[in-house]
C-alpha positions in Angstrom: 0.0 0.0 0.0 1.2 3.5 -0.6 0.2 7.0 0.5 -1.5 9.5 -1.8 0.9 11.7 -3.7 3.0 13.9 -1.5 1.9 17.5 -1.2 4.3 20.1 -2.5 3.6 22.2 0.7 5.8 21.0 3.6 3.2 22.1 6.3 0.6 19.5 5.3 -0.3 16.1 6.4 -2.6 13.5 4.9 -5.7 13.0 7.1 -9.0 11.3 6.5 -12.6 12.5 7.0 -15.5 10.2 7.3 -19.1 10.8 7.2 -22.5 9.2 7.8 -25.3 10.4 5.6 -29.0 9.5 6.2 -31.3 10.0 3.2 -35.0 10.1 3.6 -35.7 7.4 1.0 -33.9 4.7 -0.8 -33.9 6.7 -4.1 -33.2 10.1 -2.5 -31.0 12.6 -4.1 -28.7 15.2 -2.4 -31.7 17.5 -1.6 -33.3 14.7 0.5 -30.6 14.4 3.1 -32.0 13.9 6.6 -28.8 14.0 8.6 -25.0 14.3 8.0 -22.4 13.5 10.6 -18.8 14.3 9.7 -15.6 13.4 11.7 -11.9 13.3 11.0 -9.3 10.7 11.7 -5.5 10.4 11.6 -5.5 7.0 9.7 -7.8 5.1 7.4 -8.0 2.3 9.9 -9.2 4.7 12.6 -12.0 6.0 10.2 -13.0 2.5 9.2 -13.1 1.4 12.8 -15.5 4.2 13.7 -17.7 3.3 10.7 -17.7 -0.4 11.8 -18.9 0.7 15.3 -21.7 2.8 13.8 -22.8 -0.1 11.5 -22.7 -2.6 14.4 -24.9 -0.4 16.5 -27.6 -0.6 13.8 -27.4 -4.4 13.1 -30.2 -5.4 15.4 -32.6 -3.0 13.7 -31.8 -4.1 10.1 -33.9 -6.4 7.9 -32.2 -9.9 7.6 -30.7 -9.2 4.1 -29.2 -5.9 5.2 -28.1 -7.4 8.5 -26.1 -10.0 6.6 -24.5 -7.4 4.3 -23.7 -5.2 7.3 -22.0 -7.9 9.3 -20.2 -9.1 6.2 -18.7 -5.7 5.6 -18.1 -4.8 9.3 -16.6 -8.1 10.3 -15.5 -9.6 7.0 -13.3 -8.7 4.0 -15.0 -5.4 3.2 -13.0 -3.7 5.8 -9.7 -4.8 4.2 -10.7 -3.2 0.9 -12.1 -0.2 2.6 -8.8 0.5 4.4 -6.7 0.0 1.3 -8.6 2.5 -0.9 -7.8 5.6 1.3 -4.1 4.5 1.5 -4.1 4.7 -2.3 -5.6 8.2 -2.1 -9.1 7.0 -3.1 -12.4 7.4 -1.3 -14.3 4.4 -0.1 -17.9 3.9 1.0 -20.6 1.6 2.2 -24.4 1.9 2.1 -27.4 0.1 3.6 -31.2 0.5 3.5 -32.7 1.0 6.9 -36.5 0.9 7.0 -37.3 3.3 4.1 -34.1 5.3 4.4 -30.7 4.9 2.8 -27.6 5.1 5.0 -24.2 5.9 3.6 -20.7 5.9 5.2 -17.7 7.3 3.3 -14.0 7.9 4.0 -12.0 10.5 2.0 -8.3 11.4 2.2 -7.4 15.1 2.4 -4.5 17.4 3.1 -4.5 19.1 6.5 -2.6 22.4 6.5 -0.6 23.4 9.6 0.3 27.0 10.1 2.7 27.9 12.9 1.5 30.4 15.4 4.1 33.0 14.2 2.5 33.0 10.8 -1.1 33.6 11.9 -2.7 37.0 11.6 -4.7 38.2 14.6 -8.4 38.7 14.1 -9.5 42.2 14.6 -12.9 43.2 16.0 -15.3 44.9 13.6 
């Protein structure tokens, strides 16, 4: 596995944000989002671990077919592939249907910029 291409800026690090989106229906578009939760992680494994915990928390409430998919992904080989994609600089995701809603989890790599205190400008009151 390799990391995404190195950034030309020395004050950056590769980080990962992961999100959980709940759509109001199975065929919902972007305008039918019910809820979004976003978090950040230092490693792809940390992001995937949090998604696995979220999926496992729902398992008991899922229909049998979705329960099997959820457990297969959370406990099986889906996690290996999910961790590998962000290491390659690619996003990865997983979705389930829950009652009449669609649930999606995604992980995306990004560059986190770090600015030393000495380079920051003070904010002035209006």
